[in-house]
N, C-alpha and C positions, 0 to 999 in steps of 0.2 A: 578662513580665520578672522578671529576679531581684531582689528587693527587699531581701533580707536574708540574710546568710551568717554562721551562727555555728559556729565551730571550736573543739574542745577536743583538747588533747593529740595533735595531729598534728606530728610532727618537732619543730622548736624553737618551735612556736606552743603556748602554755599554754592560754589562752582569749581568744578575741577575737570581738566582733560588729561586722559591717560592714553599714551600710545604703547602698543604692546608688540612684542616681538614673536616670532615662531619659537616652537620648541617648549621648553619647561619654564613657565613663569611661576614665580613665588611671590605670595603676599603675606607681609607680617606686620606686627604692631601689637602694643599693649592691649590688654582686656579692656574692651569698651571703646577702643580707638575709632571704630566704624567698619570693621571688616564685614560684618553681616550687612551692613548698607550696600556695599558693593554687590552682595548676592541679591538683596532686594532689587537693586537697579537693574541687574541683569535679567531677573525674573520679569520685571516690568516690560523690559525690551522684547523678551520671548513670548509676551502674550499672556502670561500668567495673571491670575486675579489681582487686582489692585486694592490697595488699602489707603484710603484718604489720610489716615494718620502719618503716612510717609512724608506728606507735604510738610516742609520745614515750618516751624512756628513763626508767625507773623507774615507768612507769604500766601499768596492766593494760588499759585500753581507750581508744580513740580516738573522737571523735563529731563528725559534721558535720551541720549541719540548714539547709536552705534555704527561704526563703519565697517564693512566685511569685505574681505577680498577672497579670491580663489574659491568661489561658491560652486557647488556641484550643478550639473545641468539639470537636474530635477528642479532645482530653484527657479532657473531661469524659464522652465516650461511652465511653472506655476505663476510666474509674474505675467507670463504673455497670456496664459488662460484667463487671468483677472484684470487685463488691460493695464498693467503697471508697466511704464517705460523703463527700458534698461539698456545697457550696452555692455556686453561680456568683458570689454576691456577696462571698464570703469568699476568702481567699488558699488555695493548695494549699501544704502543708506536707510536705517531704520530708527524711527523716532516715536515716542509716545509721551504725551502730555497728560498730566493728572491734576485735576482742579480740587480744591478744599472741599467741594460738595460731592466729590466721588466720581464726577465724569472724566471720561479720557478721550483723548484724540490720538489716533494712530496715523502715521505717514510712512510710506515705503517708496523710496525716491522721489520724495516731494509729493506724491499722490495720496490722497486721504483714502484709508483702508479701514478694515475692521480688524478687532483683537483676534477674531477667529482665524482670518487669513494670516496675520502675524505669527500666530502660534503654529500653524501649518509650515510656514515657511522655516521657522526657527527649529521645528522638530528634526529637521535634516542638517541643521547646523551647529547648535549648541545643546550640551547635556550637562545638567547641574546634578552632581551626586552629593548628598548632604545627609542630614538628620533623618529625613523620610526614607533613605535607603535602609538605615537600621531598622525602621518600623517595618518596611517590606521584607527584608530577609528574616525578620522574626515572625512575620505573618504566614503560616504555611499556605494560605490560599493563593499567595503571591508566586509560590515557587515554581508553579506551572509556567507562569509567564517568562521567568528567567530561563527555563529549560526550552520553551518554543523560541525565545529570541537566539539561544544558541543554536537550535535545530534548523533555524531558516524554514520554518513551515507557515510563514504568513499566508501564502496563496491558498494552501490547503485549509487553513484555518478560516480564511474569507469564504471559501466555497462551502465548507461545513456549516458555517453560521447562517448562511443564506438559506441552505436546506433546512436548518433547525428552525428558523423563523417561519418558514413556509409551512412546516409541519405544526408549529404552534398556532398559526393562523387558522390551518384547516381544522385542528381540533377545537378550537374555539367556535367555528361555524358549525361543526357537528353537535357540539353541545348546546348550541342555540336551536339546532333543528330537532334534536331528541328531547325537546319538551314533553311533559306529560301529556297523554293522549287527552285528558279532559281539558288541558289547558289550550292545546292546539285546537280542539273542536270549538272551544269558547271563542277562541281568537278568529277562527275561520267563520264562526257565525257573525261575529261583529263586523268583519271585513266585508261579508257578503251583504249585509243589510246597508252598509254605507256605500258600496258600489251601486247596489240597486237603487238607494235613494237618490243618487246624483244621476244615474242613467236615466231613471223614470222621469225626471225633470226635463230631460230632452232640450238642455240649455243649447244656445248658440252664442258665439261671439258677438259682442254689440247689441245683443238683444235688450239688456236693460236700459241702455240709452235711447233705443226706439220706444220702448214702452213708456219711458218717462216723457218723451216728445209727444207721444200719442195723448198721454194723459193731460199734459199742459194744453194741448190742442182742444181736447173736450172741455176742460174747465173754462177756457176763454174762447168758447164757440161764437157767442154773440159779438164779442170784440172783434174777432177775425172776420166774421161776415160783414159787419158795419164797416170795418176799416177796408176790406176788400172792394165792397160796393162804392164806397166814397172814392178810392183811388181809381176804380174803372170809370166812374163818372167824370172824375177830373180830367182823364185821358181822353175818353171819347165823347164826353158832354152828355146833354139830355135835351128834352124839347125846350127848355128855356135858354140854356147857354151853350156855347160851343166848347169841345174839349180840346186839350192840349195837342191831340193828335191832329184835329181838323185845323188848328191854328198853325201847326207846323207845316201842313200842306199849302196853307196860303203863303207862309213866308218862303217856302221853296218856289212857289209860282213867281213871287215878286223878285226873287234873287236870280231866277232864270232870265226874267225879262231884263234885269240889270246888267247881266252878263254880255248884252248886246252892246254896251256902252263903256264897260269897264273890263279890261283884260284880266284883272285880278279876281274878279266875281266868280268865275268858274270853280276856282280853288274852294272858296267859300261855300259854294254850292254843294260840291262833293263832300265836304265836311258835315254840313247840315243834313245831307242826305243819308250819310252813314248813320247820324244820330237818330233819324227816323226809323231805320231798320233795328236800331238797338231798342227804340221805344217800342216797335212792335213785338220784339222778344219779350220785354217786360209786360206789356199788356197781356200777352198770351199766358205768361205766368200767373197773373192776377185772375184771368179767366179760369184757369185749371185750378187755382187754389179755391175760388168761390165754388166751382162745381164739386171738388172733392169734399169740402167741408160740408156742403149741404147734403152730400150722398154718403158720408163717411160711415155711419151706422155704428160708431164706436160703442163698445160694451165695457163701461167703465168698472164695472164689477170684475169682469175677466181680467183687465189690466191690473186692478189693485191685487186681485188675489195671485196673479202672476209674480207681480212685484214682491208680494209678501213672502211668496216661496223662494224667490232669489235672495232676499234678505236673511231668511231663516238658514239657507244653505251657506250663505257668506259668513255667518256667525260660526258655523261649524267647519268649513273646509278652505276658506280663503277670503280675501278681501275684494275678489272680483271674479266674474264668470270664467275668465281666462285661468285664474289660480285654481278655482274649483276643478275645472275640467284638468289641469295637471295633477291635483290631488287624486282624481279618479284614476288617472293612469297609474300613479304610484301604488294606491290601493289594490288596483287590479293585478299589479306585478307581485305585491305581497301575497294576495290570495292565491296566484299561480304558484309561488314558491311553496307555500303550504300545502296546495293540493298535490303538488308533484315532489313533496319532500323526501318521500320514500325513494323515488329515483335519484334524486340529487344526493341523498345520503349514501346511496351505494356508489354514485360516482366519485364522491369525495373520499370515501373509504378506499377505493381502488386507487385515487391519486395518492393518498396518505401512505398507502402501502408502497407504491413506488418510490416515494420521496424518502420513507422510513429505510428502504433498502439502500438507496444512494448514501443517505446520512450515515448509516451503519457502515458502509464500504469507506466513506471518508474517515470516520471516527476510528475504524481499525488501522486505516493508513497512518493516521495521527500517532496512534498507540505504537505502532511498528517504528516510525521514525523517532518518537520519543525514547523508545527502549534502546535504540541503537545510540541515540545522541547522549543518553544517560550515562552510558560507559565511557564515552569519551569526555563528557563533562566532568564526571568523577575524577578521571586521571588527569585532566587539565587543571582542575582546582588543586589537586594534591601535588602537582608539580609546581603550581605557584605558590602554594603554602610552603612547600619545602624551601622555596627561594626566600620565603619570609619568616625563616626560623621556626617553621611548624613541620619539621621533616616526618614526624611520627603520626601525624594526623592522618586518620582515615576519613574519607567522605563517601557516603553513598546517597545516590538519588533513588529514592523508593517510589514506584509507580504501583498503585493499586487501582482496581476497577471501581467505578461509581455509577450511578445514574446518569443518563444523558444530560448534559447541560450546554451552555454556550460555548464550553472549552472542549467539549467531546465526552468521553466516558472514562477518564483518568483523573486519579487524584495524585498529586505529586508532593513529596515532602523530602526536604533535605535532612539527612542524618549525619552526625559526626561523632567521631571519637578521638579527642585532642591528643591523647597519650596510648602508647602501646599497651595492649592488654585490656583496655577499657572497652565496654560494650558500646554499640552505636546507639545514640540517642538523638531525639529531636534537637535541632539546632537551639530551640528557644530555652531548653533545659541544661545545656551543657556550656554553651559559649560564654567566656568572660568578655568584658569590654574591649580589651586589646585583642583578644582572639577574633572577635566580631568584627572589629575594624579591619583586620587583615583577610578575613573571610569576604567581606564586602569588597575589598579591593582586588582580591583575586578573581572574583566572579566578574567585576567591572573591566579588568584587564583583559579577560578572556572574550567578554562580549564587545568591548571597544574594538578589539583586532578585525572583528568581522562587521562592525558598524560603520556606516558612511559618515556618521556625524564628525565634522572636523575639529571642533573646539570641545574640551571637556574641562569642566570645573569641578574641583573636589574640595568641599568645604569641610575641613577638619577630619579627613578620613582616618588620620593617624591618632585620634582620640584614644587614649587608654594605653598606648605603646611607649616604649623609650628605648635608649640604648641601641644594641645591634639591631633589635626589631625595626626601630625606626630608620635605621640606615638601609636595611632590606626593603623597606617600603619605598623609601627615597629612590633606590636604585631601580626599582620596578617602574615607578613613575617615570624616571628619566628614560627608561627604555620605551615606554609607551609614548613619550613625546618625540620620538624619531618619526613616528607616522601621524601624531596628532599634535594640535597645540594644546597643551596641559597647563591649567591654573590650578594651584594649590594654596589654600588658606591653611597656614600651620603655626603652631607655637613650638615646633622642635626645630632646634638648630641643625640637627643631623639630617633633617629633610630639606631645610632651606639652602644649605650648602650646595646641593646638587643642582640647583636652578641654573638656567642660562640667563635669565633675568630676574631682578630681585626688585620689588616695590615695598615701599613701607608706608603704611598708613598712621598718620599721627593726629592727635587731637590737641588743639590749642585753644585758649580763651583771649578774647579781645573785647574791650568795652562791655563786659559782663555777658557776652555771648560765647557760645562754643562751637568751634569749626574743626572739621576734619578735612586733611589734605592727604594727597596720595603723590608720591615722588619715587622716581626710579633711581636706585642707589647705583653709584660708581664703585669701584673697587674699594676706596678707602672707607667710604659710609658704610659699604656692605658689611666690611670687618667690624665695624662698630656696632651695627645692628646684630649681627651674629653673637658678638660679645655680650651685648645686652640680653639676649635670649638665653645665654648660658649662665649670667651671673645676677640678672635682675637690673634693677636700676642703678646700682652702683658698679659701674664698669672698671675692673681691675686690670692691671698689667697681665696678670696670668690669663685673664679671660680673653683678652686681645690677642695673646700668643696662641692660646687654644683654637681661637676662631680662624687665625691664619692657617693653623695646621689643619683644621677641618676642611676649610676651602682648598687647601693644596691637595689633601687626599681625595676630595670629591673630583678635582680636575683631573688627577691621574687616574 
């Protein structure tokens, strides 16, 4: 249940804290006092789309926080799955900050989270029923959703939709495979040419770098030979001068003699001797370089031709030889698929046939469950409407076959005859505003009893009704509140008197600014508010007495 709601800088609410009780909570106030702002705040808290226009004028940010107790186990499992800390003995705290630029920040138990996770969490906690429900009930395409919610067919629908998606994917793949013969032949010819062009090049990884090195070597042949000969001469010397290697030998001989007189000399001798061996390795490298360069026989034309081929292939198939080879693999697979498309088509058709059979089985099971549940829903709605002073109303849930879609193969539409002897007609053509409100409430009450959601919010569900019908609606909401926490925003005193807790939303002005506040009413202030709802701005002695009588009646 929603225990506490804290709101800052949302529309005309500056800052308010509201603590709620269990059972039936009613919120009242004059038109424009800010009742819709509470709904907007709860919508923010439940992860619905935000609107930066909600941020109070002159403020940079708006903030809403809710404290919830007695949460279902499914919620704790979702928190654990997403790494949100919690203790089942402590409340779950949800908050959302909305900036003037439209950005939002979500926190769950102090941990930053996404609006998606917030929405998933609140789906099992809070349900808001308002004007959109009127739109849904008048939209016949939504009627199947009401029936399915009553039928408890969620698992079957999930299984059916997975099969439907698989079938759709296979059909799309078959359409792709069943291109015209000429188009397939043309594509096959292009792919064959591309694969052969790459394959005939006989490329190997690292080849381009080796070719570039060989070209550089060829173009700088004289410099390489000159530098190699000079280096070799410096190391080994010539007829005129001694080389570094000969000098090193002389140095080692002197150092060896020195070791007879200085105990530290052998260490230096070993180090210098190691350098001599490293110098020998360097000399060997220079000798090899000289010999290879002189006998290379590099064909520069062949190198340039090869590099030109690689460059052309890179322009067409990738930025490197490795990418070109990867492209070849992909093209070969496409060519293989086309060459074996007939076999693949047959395999896909066989798979589609199996999936269609399973999908048909699930769809028929859905139809069967819907037909059985439709009779129960009809009777349940008529029973509820009877309690709401619509005793002679007849309701029919009509199920007709249609083409397979994401919801099965059924079309569902609610039909109604409000008065005895009238013909059943679509809900959209027969229901008045007051009747529609009661039908919505009847359906919501029926669905809520099977729903795990613990907090229900009804935004002016009693629109268009008055008198005895309003009292019946209030009694129904009161009954529902025995199992749920129920919030009702209402203008009707006949509804308000049945609440366990009564909250008043008031609008005031101070220093040229407008503020809304929310206060819980005690017994005396509640009488005054009911009297205001009865008589308007001028509260009379008579309206006060009537208010007391209504409260007494509701209590009894």
